[in-house]
C-alpha positions as CSV (number, residue, x, y, z in Angstrom):
1,X,29.1,-6.1,-1.8
2,X,26.4,-4.4,-3.9
3,X,23.6,-2.8,-1.8
4,X,20.0,-3.5,-2.8
5,X,17.9,-0.4,-3.0
6,X,15.2,-1.9,-0.8
7,X,17.7,-2.3,2.0
8,X,17.7,1.4,2.9
9,X,17.1,1.7,6.6
10,X,13.8,3.4,7.2
11,X,13.4,5.1,10.6
12,X,11.2,2.9,12.8
13,X,7.6,3.9,12.9
14,X,5.6,3.9,16.1
15,X,2.0,2.8,15.8
16,X,-0.2,2.4,18.9
17,X,2.7,2.0,21.2
18,X,4.4,-0.7,19.2
19,X,7.7,-0.1,17.5
20,X,7.7,-1.5,13.9
21,X,11.1,-1.9,12.3
22,X,11.6,-1.3,8.6
23,X,8.3,-2.9,7.6
24,X,9.6,-6.5,7.9
25,X,6.7,-7.1,10.2
26,X,8.9,-7.7,13.2
27,X,7.3,-6.0,16.1
28,X,9.4,-4.6,18.9
29,X,7.0,-3.7,21.7
30,X,7.7,-0.7,23.9
31,X,8.3,-1.8,27.5
32,X,5.2,-1.8,29.6
33,X,4.5,1.7,31.0
34,X,4.8,2.1,34.7
35,X,2.4,4.8,35.9
36,X,3.3,6.9,38.9
37,X,0.8,7.0,41.8
38,X,0.1,10.6,40.9
39,X,-0.7,9.6,37.3
40,X,-2.9,6.7,38.4
41,X,-4.7,8.9,40.9
42,X,-5.5,11.4,38.2
43,X,-6.5,8.7,35.7
44,X,-8.8,6.9,38.2
45,X,-10.3,10.1,39.3
46,X,-11.2,11.1,35.8
47,X,-12.5,7.6,35.1
48,X,-15.0,8.0,37.9
49,X,-16.2,11.2,36.3
50,X,-16.5,9.7,32.8
51,X,-15.5,6.4,31.2
52,X,-15.0,8.0,27.8
53,X,-12.7,10.9,27.0
54,X,-13.2,13.3,24.1
55,X,-10.1,14.0,22.1
56,X,-9.4,17.5,23.6
57,X,-9.9,16.0,27.1
58,X,-7.5,13.2,26.4
59,X,-4.9,15.6,25.0
60,X,-5.2,17.8,28.0
61,X,-5.0,15.0,30.5
62,X,-2.0,13.4,28.7
63,X,-0.2,16.8,28.7
64,X,-1.0,17.3,32.4
65,X,0.3,13.9,33.4
66,X,3.3,13.8,31.0
67,X,1.9,10.8,29.1
68,X,1.2,10.3,25.5
69,X,-2.4,10.4,24.3
70,X,-2.0,6.8,23.2
71,X,-1.1,5.8,26.8
72,X,-4.1,7.6,28.2
73,X,-6.4,6.1,25.5
74,X,-5.1,2.5,26.2
75,X,-5.4,3.1,29.9
76,X,-9.0,4.0,29.6
77,X,-9.7,1.1,27.3
78,X,-8.1,-1.3,29.7
79,X,-9.9,0.3,32.7
80,X,-13.3,0.0,30.9
81,X,-12.8,-3.7,30.1
82,X,-11.7,-4.4,33.6
83,X,-14.7,-2.4,35.0
84,X,-17.1,-4.3,32.8
85,X,-15.7,-7.6,33.9
86,X,-16.2,-6.6,37.6
87,X,-19.7,-5.4,36.8
88,X,-20.5,-8.8,35.2
89,X,-19.5,-10.6,38.3
90,X,-21.9,-8.4,40.3
């Protein structure tokens, strides 16, 4: 059967932790990251010092912990929103 030029398989692109396959808009999400207790300890410790990481800090922390910068970024985002919720409740 004749192949259509637009059917060429493009490699999947990864955007903010989501795997997007050949631009058809079908999203395959990466499985939820399970953080080790060591990673969580370091992340929580850093969060107590500062709720916002600068880019170099994020890169360094991610490298230390063997995580991607995206994972660190999302963790901090989630932690901030959780923290705000708790603060709102008093």
